[in-house]
All heavy atoms as TSV, in Angstrom:
chain	resi	resn	atom	element	x	y	z
A	1	MET	N	N	20.312	38.484	15.943
A	1	MET	CA	C	21.391	38.055	15.084
A	1	MET	C	C	21.288	36.562	14.786
A	1	MET	O	O	21.502	36.144	13.658
A	1	MET	CB	C	22.732	38.395	15.749
A	1	MET	CG	C	23.903	38.058	14.927
A	1	MET	SD	S	23.993	39.127	13.498
A	1	MET	CE	C	25.635	38.895	13.015
A	2	ALA	N	N	20.942	35.771	15.802
A	2	ALA	CA	C	20.835	34.321	15.594
A	2	ALA	C	C	19.687	33.998	14.641
A	2	ALA	O	O	19.795	33.080	13.829
A	2	ALA	CB	C	20.628	33.613	16.928
A	3	GLY	N	N	18.616	34.774	14.739
A	3	GLY	CA	C	17.483	34.563	13.833
A	3	GLY	C	C	17.854	34.861	12.393
A	3	GLY	O	O	17.421	34.162	11.471
A	4	ARG	N	N	18.647	35.892	12.192
A	4	ARG	CA	C	19.077	36.262	10.839
A	4	ARG	C	C	19.969	35.172	10.242
A	4	ARG	O	O	19.810	34.804	9.082
A	4	ARG	CB	C	19.830	37.582	10.870
A	4	ARG	CG	C	20.310	38.019	9.496
A	4	ARG	CD	C	20.987	39.345	9.540
A	4	ARG	NE	N	19.990	40.362	9.857
A	4	ARG	CZ	C	20.287	41.579	10.254
A	4	ARG	NH1	N	21.542	41.936	10.398
A	4	ARG	NH2	N	19.345	42.453	10.515
A	5	ILE	N	N	20.876	34.644	11.048
A	5	ILE	CA	C	21.764	33.577	10.575
A	5	ILE	C	C	20.947	32.344	10.212
A	5	ILE	O	O	21.188	31.703	9.191
A	5	ILE	CB	C	22.839	33.252	11.631
A	5	ILE	CG1	C	23.796	34.439	11.767
A	5	ILE	CG2	C	23.600	31.983	11.279
A	5	ILE	CD1	C	24.768	34.327	12.903
A	6	LYS	N	N	19.952	32.022	11.049
A	6	LYS	CA	C	19.106	30.854	10.776
A	6	LYS	C	C	18.313	31.052	9.482
A	6	LYS	O	O	18.180	30.129	8.687
A	6	LYS	CB	C	18.174	30.603	11.945
A	6	LYS	CG	C	17.283	29.405	11.745
A	6	LYS	CD	C	17.262	28.536	12.937
A	6	LYS	CE	C	16.343	27.372	12.679
A	6	LYS	NZ	N	16.865	26.165	13.193
A	7	ARG	N	N	17.787	32.264	9.241
A	7	ARG	CA	C	17.039	32.534	8.008
A	7	ARG	C	C	17.942	32.429	6.784
A	7	ARG	O	O	17.531	31.885	5.751
A	7	ARG	CB	C	16.382	33.908	8.059
A	7	ARG	CG	C	15.159	33.971	8.924
A	7	ARG	CD	C	14.351	35.230	8.670
A	7	ARG	NE	N	15.157	36.439	8.629
A	7	ARG	CZ	C	15.380	37.258	9.649
A	7	ARG	NH1	N	14.844	36.990	10.813
A	7	ARG	NH2	N	16.122	38.337	9.504
A	8	ILE	N	N	19.153	32.931	6.891
A	8	ILE	CA	C	20.105	32.822	5.783
A	8	ILE	C	C	20.434	31.350	5.527
A	8	ILE	O	O	20.459	30.898	4.376
A	8	ILE	CB	C	21.390	33.630	6.067
A	8	ILE	CG1	C	21.073	35.125	6.064
A	8	ILE	CG2	C	22.482	33.306	5.062
A	8	ILE	CD1	C	22.199	36.001	6.583
A	9	ALA	N	N	20.665	30.602	6.588
A	9	ALA	CA	C	20.969	29.174	6.453
A	9	ALA	C	C	19.796	28.430	5.836
A	9	ALA	O	O	19.985	27.545	4.995
A	9	ALA	CB	C	21.325	28.575	7.805
A	10	GLN	N	N	18.578	28.774	6.214
A	10	GLN	CA	C	17.405	28.131	5.627
A	10	GLN	C	C	17.272	28.469	4.145
A	10	GLN	O	O	16.888	27.621	3.339
A	10	GLN	CB	C	16.135	28.543	6.378
A	10	GLN	CG	C	16.041	27.932	7.751
A	10	GLN	CD	C	14.903	28.514	8.585
A	10	GLN	OE1	O	14.397	29.592	8.296
A	10	GLN	NE2	N	14.518	27.791	9.621
A	11	GLY	N	N	17.611	29.695	3.769
A	11	GLY	CA	C	17.585	30.080	2.365
A	11	GLY	C	C	18.598	29.300	1.549
A	11	GLY	O	O	18.291	28.800	0.465
A	12	ILE	N	N	19.813	29.197	2.065
A	12	ILE	CA	C	20.858	28.424	1.378
A	12	ILE	C	C	20.462	26.962	1.303
A	12	ILE	O	O	20.635	26.310	0.266
A	12	ILE	CB	C	22.225	28.601	2.080
A	12	ILE	CG1	C	22.700	30.045	1.955
A	12	ILE	CG2	C	23.260	27.635	1.515
A	12	ILE	CD1	C	23.914	30.365	2.804
A	13	ASP	N	N	19.893	26.444	2.385
A	13	ASP	CA	C	19.456	25.051	2.398
A	13	ASP	C	C	18.346	24.822	1.375
A	13	ASP	O	O	18.326	23.803	0.689
A	13	ASP	CB	C	18.987	24.664	3.805
A	13	ASP	CG	C	18.664	23.196	3.931
A	13	ASP	OD1	O	19.432	22.376	3.382
A	13	ASP	OD2	O	17.655	22.863	4.574
A	14	GLY	N	N	17.436	25.767	1.253
A	14	GLY	CA	C	16.365	25.650	0.264
A	14	GLY	C	C	16.899	25.613	-1.158
A	14	GLY	O	O	16.430	24.838	-2.001
A	15	ILE	N	N	17.901	26.435	-1.421
A	15	ILE	CA	C	18.507	26.449	-2.756
A	15	ILE	C	C	19.225	25.128	-3.029
A	15	ILE	O	O	19.092	24.555	-4.114
A	15	ILE	CB	C	19.481	27.631	-2.898
A	15	ILE	CG1	C	18.701	28.945	-2.887
A	15	ILE	CG2	C	20.320	27.512	-4.163
A	15	ILE	CD1	C	19.556	30.176	-2.761
A	16	THR	N	N	19.979	24.638	-2.047
A	16	THR	CA	C	20.699	23.386	-2.282
A	16	THR	C	C	19.735	22.221	-2.439
A	16	THR	O	O	19.997	21.305	-3.223
A	16	THR	CB	C	21.703	23.087	-1.150
A	16	THR	OG1	O	21.031	23.044	0.102
A	16	THR	CG2	C	22.801	24.118	-1.109
A	17	LYS	N	N	18.619	22.236	-1.717
A	17	LYS	CA	C	17.618	21.177	-1.895
A	17	LYS	C	C	17.020	21.236	-3.294
A	17	LYS	O	O	16.828	20.207	-3.938
A	17	LYS	CB	C	16.516	21.299	-0.851
A	17	LYS	CG	C	16.917	20.805	0.508
A	17	LYS	CD	C	15.782	20.928	1.491
A	17	LYS	CE	C	16.216	20.473	2.868
A	17	LYS	NZ	N	15.160	20.649	3.869
A	18	ALA	N	N	16.722	22.440	-3.780
A	18	ALA	CA	C	16.132	22.584	-5.105
A	18	ALA	C	C	17.102	22.156	-6.196
A	18	ALA	O	O	16.716	21.532	-7.175
A	18	ALA	CB	C	15.691	24.027	-5.331
A	19	VAL	N	N	18.375	22.478	-6.025
A	19	VAL	CA	C	19.364	22.174	-7.060
A	19	VAL	C	C	19.883	20.745	-6.921
A	19	VAL	O	O	20.011	20.024	-7.903
A	19	VAL	CB	C	20.536	23.180	-7.002
A	19	VAL	CG1	C	21.665	22.765	-7.923
A	19	VAL	CG2	C	20.043	24.569	-7.351
A	20	TRP	N	N	20.176	20.329	-5.713
A	20	TRP	CA	C	20.867	19.059	-5.521
A	20	TRP	C	C	19.914	17.895	-5.262
A	20	TRP	O	O	19.974	16.869	-5.935
A	20	TRP	CB	C	21.865	19.189	-4.379
A	20	TRP	CG	C	22.743	17.992	-4.242
A	20	TRP	CD1	C	22.657	17.032	-3.300
A	20	TRP	CD2	C	23.835	17.632	-5.092
A	20	TRP	NE1	N	23.624	16.092	-3.498
A	20	TRP	CE2	C	24.355	16.431	-4.594
A	20	TRP	CE3	C	24.402	18.201	-6.228
A	20	TRP	CZ2	C	25.439	15.793	-5.191
A	20	TRP	CZ3	C	25.477	17.562	-6.820
A	20	TRP	CH2	C	25.978	16.375	-6.298
A	21	ASP	N	N	19.029	18.025	-4.284
A	21	ASP	CA	C	18.193	16.900	-3.867
A	21	ASP	C	C	17.169	16.503	-4.920
A	21	ASP	O	O	16.785	15.339	-4.998
A	21	ASP	CB	C	17.490	17.218	-2.548
A	21	ASP	CG	C	18.467	17.335	-1.393
A	21	ASP	OD1	O	19.636	16.950	-1.552
A	21	ASP	OD2	O	18.053	17.823	-0.322
A	22	GLU	N	N	16.720	17.439	-5.725
A	22	GLU	CA	C	15.692	17.145	-6.720
A	22	GLU	C	C	16.280	16.833	-8.089
A	22	GLU	O	O	15.542	16.691	-9.055
A	22	GLU	CB	C	14.710	18.312	-6.799
A	22	GLU	CG	C	13.970	18.534	-5.496
A	22	GLU	CD	C	13.073	19.758	-5.519
A	22	GLU	OE1	O	12.940	20.379	-6.579
A	22	GLU	OE2	O	12.517	20.077	-4.462
A	23	SER	N	N	17.600	16.719	-8.182
A	23	SER	CA	C	18.263	16.443	-9.455
A	23	SER	C	C	18.559	14.957	-9.594
A	23	SER	O	O	18.751	14.250	-8.609
A	23	SER	CB	C	19.584	17.208	-9.548
A	23	SER	OG	O	19.358	18.582	-9.500
A	24	GLY	N	N	18.634	14.522	-10.838
A	24	GLY	CA	C	19.006	13.143	-11.113
A	24	GLY	C	C	20.508	12.971	-11.031
A	24	GLY	O	O	21.267	13.930	-10.833
A	25	VAL	N	N	20.961	11.747	-11.212
A	25	VAL	CA	C	22.374	11.427	-11.096
A	25	VAL	C	C	23.186	12.178	-12.153
A	25	VAL	O	O	24.243	12.740	-11.839
A	25	VAL	CB	C	22.596	9.902	-11.226
A	25	VAL	CG1	C	24.080	9.564	-11.251
A	25	VAL	CG2	C	21.901	9.177	-10.103
A	26	PHE	N	N	22.726	12.201	-13.401
A	26	PHE	CA	C	23.459	12.879	-14.460
A	26	PHE	C	C	23.623	14.362	-14.155
A	26	PHE	O	O	24.706	14.925	-14.321
A	26	PHE	CB	C	22.754	12.691	-15.806
A	26	PHE	CG	C	23.430	13.418	-16.937
A	26	PHE	CD1	C	24.613	12.939	-17.454
A	26	PHE	CD2	C	22.890	14.575	-17.445
A	26	PHE	CE1	C	25.255	13.608	-18.484
A	26	PHE	CE2	C	23.513	15.263	-18.473
A	26	PHE	CZ	C	24.698	14.768	-19.000
A	27	MET	N	N	22.565	14.998	-13.686
A	27	MET	CA	C	22.629	16.431	-13.381
A	27	MET	C	C	23.552	16.692	-12.196
A	27	MET	O	O	24.272	17.691	-12.179
A	27	MET	CB	C	21.238	16.989	-13.105
A	27	MET	CG	C	21.220	18.486	-12.996
A	27	MET	SD	S	21.943	19.353	-14.403
A	27	MET	CE	C	20.775	19.029	-15.668
A	28	LYS	N	N	23.569	15.807	-11.220
A	28	LYS	CA	C	24.485	15.963	-10.088
A	28	LYS	C	C	25.939	15.892	-10.553
A	28	LYS	O	O	26.780	16.657	-10.091
A	28	LYS	CB	C	24.224	14.890	-9.027
A	28	LYS	CG	C	22.949	15.118	-8.249
A	28	LYS	CD	C	22.734	14.048	-7.217
A	28	LYS	CE	C	21.434	14.286	-6.503
A	28	LYS	NZ	N	21.140	13.266	-5.494
A	29	ILE	N	N	26.221	14.986	-11.489
A	29	ILE	CA	C	27.577	14.878	-12.029
A	29	ILE	C	C	27.948	16.155	-12.774
A	29	ILE	O	O	29.052	16.681	-12.611
A	29	ILE	CB	C	27.705	13.637	-12.934
A	29	ILE	CG1	C	27.598	12.370	-12.084
A	29	ILE	CG2	C	29.016	13.644	-13.706
A	29	ILE	CD1	C	27.476	11.091	-12.878
A	30	VAL	N	N	27.022	16.674	-13.562
A	30	VAL	CA	C	27.275	17.912	-14.305
A	30	VAL	C	C	27.535	19.065	-13.339
A	30	VAL	O	O	28.476	19.844	-13.525
A	30	VAL	CB	C	26.091	18.240	-15.250
A	30	VAL	CG1	C	26.228	19.630	-15.845
A	30	VAL	CG2	C	25.979	17.203	-16.344
A	31	ILE	N	N	26.735	19.167	-12.290
A	31	ILE	CA	C	26.909	20.240	-11.306
A	31	ILE	C	C	28.276	20.120	-10.630
A	31	ILE	O	O	28.995	21.108	-10.476
A	31	ILE	CB	C	25.769	20.213	-10.264
A	31	ILE	CG1	C	24.451	20.604	-10.915
A	31	ILE	CG2	C	26.078	21.138	-9.091
A	31	ILE	CD1	C	23.232	20.334	-10.058
A	32	LEU	N	N	28.647	18.918	-10.217
A	32	LEU	CA	C	29.943	18.718	-9.567
A	32	LEU	C	C	31.096	19.056	-10.499
A	32	LEU	O	O	32.071	19.691	-10.084
A	32	LEU	CB	C	30.076	17.277	-9.083
A	32	LEU	CG	C	29.373	16.954	-7.773
A	32	LEU	CD1	C	29.485	15.469	-7.457
A	32	LEU	CD2	C	29.960	17.768	-6.639
A	33	VAL	N	N	31.001	18.646	-11.764
A	33	VAL	CA	C	32.068	18.948	-12.719
A	33	VAL	C	C	32.211	20.455	-12.890
A	33	VAL	O	O	33.333	20.991	-12.888
A	33	VAL	CB	C	31.809	18.244	-14.065
A	33	VAL	CG1	C	32.712	18.772	-15.163
A	33	VAL	CG2	C	31.974	16.740	-13.912
A	34	ILE	N	N	31.095	21.157	-13.026
A	34	ILE	CA	C	31.149	22.613	-13.176
A	34	ILE	C	C	31.754	23.264	-11.941
A	34	ILE	O	O	32.589	24.165	-12.045
A	34	ILE	CB	C	29.751	23.188	-13.488
A	34	ILE	CG1	C	29.321	22.754	-14.889
A	34	ILE	CG2	C	29.732	24.704	-13.363
A	34	ILE	CD1	C	27.877	23.063	-15.209
A	35	LEU	N	N	31.332	22.815	-10.751
A	35	LEU	CA	C	31.879	23.383	-9.523
A	35	LEU	C	C	33.385	23.137	-9.417
A	35	LEU	O	O	34.135	24.026	-9.020
A	35	LEU	CB	C	31.162	22.805	-8.304
A	35	LEU	CG	C	29.746	23.293	-8.050
A	35	LEU	CD1	C	29.127	22.513	-6.905
A	35	LEU	CD2	C	29.727	24.774	-7.765
A	36	ILE	N	N	33.816	21.949	-9.777
A	36	ILE	CA	C	35.237	21.628	-9.676
A	36	ILE	C	C	36.042	22.394	-10.722
A	36	ILE	O	O	37.118	22.921	-10.426
A	36	ILE	CB	C	35.454	20.105	-9.798
A	36	ILE	CG1	C	34.892	19.421	-8.542
A	36	ILE	CG2	C	36.923	19.763	-9.990
A	36	ILE	CD1	C	34.808	17.917	-8.635
A	37	MET	N	N	35.536	22.486	-11.951
A	37	MET	CA	C	36.255	23.187	-13.018
A	37	MET	C	C	36.415	24.682	-12.727
A	37	MET	O	O	37.416	25.283	-13.092
A	37	MET	CB	C	35.553	22.996	-14.358
A	37	MET	CG	C	35.735	21.607	-14.928
A	37	MET	SD	S	34.833	21.288	-16.454
A	37	MET	CE	C	35.102	22.745	-17.405
A	38	THR	N	N	35.423	25.261	-12.068
A	38	THR	CA	C	35.501	26.688	-11.769
A	38	THR	C	C	36.110	26.954	-10.393
A	38	THR	O	O	36.203	28.106	-9.980
A	38	THR	CB	C	34.102	27.327	-11.819
A	38	THR	OG1	O	33.267	26.705	-10.837
A	38	THR	CG2	C	33.487	27.202	-13.197
A	39	ALA	N	N	36.506	25.923	-9.701
A	39	ALA	CA	C	37.068	26.012	-8.345
A	39	ALA	C	C	36.064	26.581	-7.352
A	39	ALA	O	O	36.437	27.036	-6.277
A	39	ALA	CB	C	38.357	26.810	-8.327
A	40	ALA	N	N	34.806	26.548	-7.695
A	40	ALA	CA	C	33.764	27.031	-6.785
A	40	ALA	C	C	33.405	25.989	-5.731
A	40	ALA	O	O	32.765	26.313	-4.737
A	40	ALA	CB	C	32.512	27.426	-7.570
A	41	ALA	N	N	33.805	24.746	-5.957
A	41	ALA	CA	C	33.478	23.689	-5.012
A	41	ALA	C	C	34.138	23.901	-3.666
A	41	ALA	O	O	33.619	23.482	-2.641
A	41	ALA	CB	C	33.880	22.327	-5.581
A	42	ILE	N	N	35.286	24.561	-3.668
A	42	ILE	CA	C	36.028	24.757	-2.419
A	42	ILE	C	C	35.195	25.549	-1.409
A	42	ILE	O	O	35.038	25.097	-0.280
A	42	ILE	CB	C	37.397	25.411	-2.688
A	42	ILE	CG1	C	38.252	24.470	-3.529
A	42	ILE	CG2	C	38.095	25.798	-1.397
A	42	ILE	CD1	C	39.495	25.083	-4.106
A	43	PRO	N	N	34.615	26.701	-1.760
A	43	PRO	CA	C	33.796	27.399	-0.763
A	43	PRO	C	C	32.333	26.961	-0.743
A	43	PRO	O	O	31.681	27.025	0.292
A	43	PRO	CB	C	33.898	28.864	-1.183
A	43	PRO	CG	C	34.107	28.813	-2.656
A	43	PRO	CD	C	34.920	27.565	-2.896
A	44	VAL	N	N	31.790	26.493	-1.865
A	44	VAL	CA	C	30.353	26.236	-1.960
A	44	VAL	C	C	29.930	25.012	-1.167
A	44	VAL	O	O	28.941	25.054	-0.429
A	44	VAL	CB	C	29.926	26.108	-3.441
A	44	VAL	CG1	C	28.502	25.601	-3.562
A	44	VAL	CG2	C	30.071	27.442	-4.140
A	45	ILE	N	N	30.643	23.927	-1.303
A	45	ILE	CA	C	30.238	22.683	-0.640
A	45	ILE	C	C	30.276	22.808	0.883
A	45	ILE	O	O	29.297	22.448	1.551
A	45	ILE	CB	C	31.062	21.494	-1.164
A	45	ILE	CG1	C	30.689	21.239	-2.635
A	45	ILE	CG2	C	30.840	20.244	-0.324
A	45	ILE	CD1	C	31.537	20.212	-3.333
A	46	PRO	N	N	31.347	23.321	1.502
A	46	PRO	CA	C	31.315	23.479	2.965
A	46	PRO	C	C	30.217	24.442	3.438
A	46	PRO	O	O	29.583	24.199	4.461
A	46	PRO	CB	C	32.694	24.019	3.313
A	46	PRO	CG	C	33.563	23.632	2.189
A	46	PRO	CD	C	32.681	23.623	0.978
A	47	ILE	N	N	29.990	25.520	2.690
A	47	ILE	CA	C	28.931	26.464	3.069
A	47	ILE	C	C	27.577	25.770	3.032
A	47	ILE	O	O	26.750	25.941	3.935
A	47	ILE	CB	C	28.949	27.704	2.148
A	47	ILE	CG1	C	30.178	28.548	2.453
A	47	ILE	CG2	C	27.673	28.524	2.308
A	47	ILE	CD1	C	30.417	29.671	1.464
A	48	ALA	N	N	27.326	24.958	2.006
A	48	ALA	CA	C	26.055	24.249	1.894
A	48	ALA	C	C	25.877	23.248	3.035
A	48	ALA	O	O	24.785	23.118	3.592
A	48	ALA	CB	C	25.961	23.545	0.551
A	49	ILE	N	N	26.947	22.562	3.398
A	49	ILE	CA	C	26.867	21.584	4.490
A	49	ILE	C	C	26.607	22.282	5.822
A	49	ILE	O	O	25.756	21.845	6.610
A	49	ILE	CB	C	28.159	20.740	4.538
A	49	ILE	CG1	C	28.243	19.852	3.305
A	49	ILE	CG2	C	28.226	19.906	5.824
A	49	ILE	CD1	C	29.582	19.162	3.132
A	50	ILE	N	N	27.308	23.359	6.079
A	50	ILE	CA	C	27.111	24.106	7.329
A	50	ILE	C	C	25.715	24.709	7.381
A	50	ILE	O	O	25.045	24.667	8.415
A	50	ILE	CB	C	28.203	25.181	7.492
A	50	ILE	CG1	C	29.562	24.520	7.710
A	50	ILE	CG2	C	27.878	26.131	8.637
A	50	ILE	CD1	C	30.747	25.467	7.581
A	51	ALA	N	N	25.254	25.254	6.255
A	51	ALA	CA	C	23.909	25.849	6.208
A	51	ALA	C	C	22.842	24.793	6.462
A	51	ALA	O	O	21.865	25.047	7.169
A	51	ALA	CB	C	23.675	26.526	4.865
A	52	ARG	N	N	23.015	23.612	5.901
A	52	ARG	CA	C	22.035	22.537	6.120
A	52	ARG	C	C	22.001	22.149	7.598
A	52	ARG	O	O	20.942	21.927	8.169
A	52	ARG	CB	C	22.373	21.338	5.253
A	52	ARG	CG	C	21.310	20.260	5.369
A	52	ARG	CD	C	21.348	19.295	4.265
A	52	ARG	NE	N	20.792	19.922	3.062
A	52	ARG	CZ	C	20.513	19.250	1.960
A	52	ARG	NH1	N	20.742	17.977	1.894
A	52	ARG	NH2	N	20.013	19.876	0.917
A	53	TYR	N	N	23.175	22.101	8.225
A	53	TYR	CA	C	23.237	21.765	9.652
A	53	TYR	C	C	22.523	22.830	10.491
A	53	TYR	O	O	21.717	22.500	11.356
A	53	TYR	CB	C	24.712	21.642	10.089
A	53	TYR	CG	C	24.868	21.473	11.577
A	53	TYR	CD1	C	24.584	20.255	12.182
A	53	TYR	CD2	C	25.277	22.533	12.382
A	53	TYR	CE1	C	24.720	20.088	13.548
A	53	TYR	CE2	C	25.417	22.378	13.749
A	53	TYR	CZ	C	25.133	21.161	14.330
A	53	TYR	OH	O	25.252	21.004	15.684
A	54	ILE	N	N	22.808	24.096	10.223
A	54	ILE	CA	C	22.182	25.183	10.988
A	54	ILE	C	C	20.684	25.240	10.746
A	54	ILE	O	O	19.894	25.431	11.678
A	54	ILE	CB	C	22.846	26.533	10.645
A	54	ILE	CG1	C	24.280	26.556	11.157
A	54	ILE	CG2	C	22.051	27.699	11.240
A	54	ILE	CD1	C	25.090	27.754	10.690
A	55	ALA	N	N	20.256	25.052	9.493
A	55	ALA	CA	C	18.831	25.137	9.165
A	55	ALA	C	C	18.021	24.015	9.810
A	55	ALA	O	O	16.843	24.207	10.125
A	55	ALA	CB	C	18.644	25.097	7.651
A	56	ASN	N	N	18.646	22.882	10.033
A	56	ASN	CA	C	17.918	21.741	10.600
A	56	ASN	C	C	18.087	21.592	12.095
A	56	ASN	O	O	17.640	20.604	12.666
A	56	ASN	CB	C	18.359	20.457	9.885
A	56	ASN	CG	C	17.934	20.455	8.441
A	56	ASN	OD1	O	16.866	20.943	8.107
A	56	ASN	ND2	N	18.776	19.929	7.580
A	57	ARG	N	N	18.701	22.556	12.744
A	57	ARG	CA	C	18.868	22.510	14.204
A	57	ARG	C	C	17.627	22.914	14.907
A	57	ARG	O	O	16.831	23.640	14.563
A	57	ARG	CB	C	20.002	23.431	14.635
A	57	ARG	CG	C	21.319	22.759	14.513
A	57	ARG	CD	C	22.426	23.603	15.026
A	57	ARG	NE	N	22.262	23.766	16.463
A	57	ARG	CZ	C	22.893	24.659	17.172
A	57	ARG	NH1	N	23.734	25.463	16.606
A	57	ARG	NH2	N	22.723	24.754	18.448
């Protein structure tokens, strides 16, 4: 079970790195605006932070 959680966290971390870390400032602003406008920021940002923590443990 712990291995499955770690693999899921690594997958989420990989997606956030591809979308967030490799984006420029303008694209980051656009992504944040879209997340906030759709209210997706509430669950997405904490999940991404927790996944990054688990993936890098």
